[in-house]
N, C-alpha and C positions, 0 to 999 in steps of 0.2 A: 726725446733729446731736450725738448723745452723743460720738462720737469727737472731734468739732471741740472741743467743751466740755473734754474729757479733755486733748487736746492743748495748749489754751490753759492750763489749770491746771498741766499738767506743766512748761510752758516758764516760767511764772512762779515755780513751786517750785524749778525748777533754776537759775534765774538768780543768778549770782554778785553782780551788780551791785545786784539788789533786796536780796539777803541782807545786803550790805555796808551799804546804806541803812537797813535796818531795824535792824542791829546798831548803827550810829551813834546812831539815834533811842532805842534801849534804853540804850545807855551814857550818854546824856543824862538819863536817869531816867524815860522815858516808857514806858508800856505801848503796844504797836502792834497795830492790827488794819487789815486790808485788805479793803476791799469794791470790787469792780469790777462795773460793770453793762455788758453788752454786748447789743446789738441785731443780731440775725443774721436775716436775711430770705432767703427762697428764692422763686423765681419759676420756673415750669416754662416752658421754651422752647417757643415756637411752631414748628411744623414749617416749614421753608423760610426761616426767619429767620436772619440772620447773628449770630454772637456778638456783635459790635460793636453791632448794632441792638438786641439784647436787653440789653446793658449800659447803653447810652444810655437806654432806656426805663425800666430799673430805677432809674437814677440820677434820672431825672425823677420817678419815683414816690417815691423817697425824700425828694426835696426837698419834696414836697407833704404828707408826713407831719409831724405835730406831735410834739415830744418828749414823753415821759411826764411827768405832773405828780406833783409830791409831795402825799401825803394827809395828812401830819402835819407839825405845825410843829416845827421843832427849836430846842431851847433851848442856846445856847452859853454856857458858862462864859467868864469874862474870860481864864482860862488857855487855853482852846480857841482863843479869838480870837487871842490873842498867838501861839500856835503855828502857827496857819494863816497869820497875816500873815508870820511868819519864813519860811514857805514860799513867800511871795508868791501866797497864795490869797485873794481878796477874797470878803467875805461880802456877801449881799444887803443886810444891815443897814448896811454900810459905804456904800452907795451913797445911802442916805437922808440 
């Protein structure tokens, strides 16, 4: 699990495309922070079951799971909202 996390982190850190995008944002006068959330699940295969059967079962289980919920309300400044809209990211508040 730790090796997978390290591999993901390294691939993001070594990405020229991500570095270019962050550089563009910084040149526009913004500070940048990146937070990614990943859910990685493991299921032990049952003996005698094929990998296809196991994958199908895992996908069905994942569909039944509910996504994590936020515990804190986020306060967005007008500048935050403008920036996110420029990136074509809608806020829950926009839907109201």
